[in-house]
C-alpha positions, 0 to 999 in steps of 0.5 A: 575528588568528589570536591573536585568534580563539584568544584568543575561543575560549579565553574562550567555552569559559572561560564555558562550564566556568564555566557548566555548573560551577553546578547548582541543586538544587531543594527537592524534589530532590538532586544524587548527585555523582561523581568520576571515576565515584566517588560524592563526596556527596549536594547539597542544595538549593540552588547547587552545583557540578560540575566539568565533564570529571572530575565528573559528577551524577544529578538524583533527585526526592524527592516522592511518585510514582504508577506505574501497575502495567500490566494483567495476567492472573492466576489465583486459588487457585481457578483463576478467570482475573481481569485486574488492574491498579493504581497504586503509590505511592512516595517516594525516602528515600535518594537515594545507594542510589536511584542506586548499588544499582539501575538505574533504581528506578521501573522496577523498583519496577513490575516488583517491583510486577507479579510481587508482584501476581500471585503474591499474586493466586494465593494467594486465592480470587476472593471474598477477591479481591473482597471483602478488596482493602484487606487484599490491597493493604496486604499488596502494599505491606508485601512491595514495600516490604520489597524495595525498602528496599535501594534507599533508596524507601518504598511508601506504599501500592498500589491495586487498580484494576480486576479484571475477569472473563470474561463467564462468569464475570460471569453466575455470580457474578450468579446466585450473589448472585441466589441468596443474595439469595433465601435471604436472603428465604427465611430472614426470612419463616420467621423472621417466621413463628416468631416469630409462632407464639411470639407466637400459642403464648405467646397461648394458653397465657396464656388458658389459665392466666388463669381465666375469659380463654378464655370473655371472649376467646371473648364479644368475638369474638362482639361484634366479628363481630354488629357488621357486619350483612351477616356469617353465622357459623356456628361451634361455641360451647365448653359453658363459653362457653354456661354464662357467658351463662346465668350472665349472663343469671340474674344480670341477671333478679334 
C-alpha cells in the first residue's frame, strides 16, 4: 500500500512538472528565459519550454502602453507656480534589455518622465507653456526616449493633459486677455480712421487736380440738398461756383 501511494505521488509530481514545463507565449508577448539565473534567450510567440527548478522566465508585453504621469507642482522660468500632468505612450522594443538593464521598466519610465517634465517646465515662460504645448511635449518625448533607449524602450509620444494655475494667476491672465482685446479694437478703429482720412485726402487731391471737378461737386451737393423741402441750409458758396451758375444761365438765355 505504501509503495502505491509513493508511486502515485511520483506520478503526480511528474505530471505537475510536465505541465509547468510548457509555456504559451502570446503573439504580443516575448519571454525572457533564464537558466540558473543566467540569461538564455528570448522566447518567441508560441509554445515554449521552461524546465522547473533550474529555469525561469519573465513575460514581457510588447504592445504600446499608456502611463499617466501624476500631477505635480512646477515653477516656470518667470516664477509662476503651475500644476501639470501628462500621459506617456511607450513600447518595449527589446525584451532582453527591458528585463536585464532596468528594474521595473514601467515605474522607471514614469519617474523619468516626472523629472524631465519638471525640468522642461522650469526652462520656459508661462506664455510659452500655454501656447506651445505641442513643441514642449515633443521636447520632453525626445529627452525621455533618449534616456530609455538603453532599456529597450521607445517613447512614442508625450501629451500634456492639464496645466492648472492658481486662482490669482487666472485672474491676471483674464485681465491681460481683456486688455489685449481692447488694444486690438483700438488699433482696428485707428486703422479704419486712417484709411478713411487717406481716401478723403485722395478725393480732395483729385478734385483739385481736375479742372471744374470741384465746381461740379458743389453743384451736386446743392442739388441733393434742394431735393428735401424740410431742409433749411445756410452756407457760403465759393465765387467760382457762382460764376459757373452765371455762365450756365447766360447760355440758356441765348
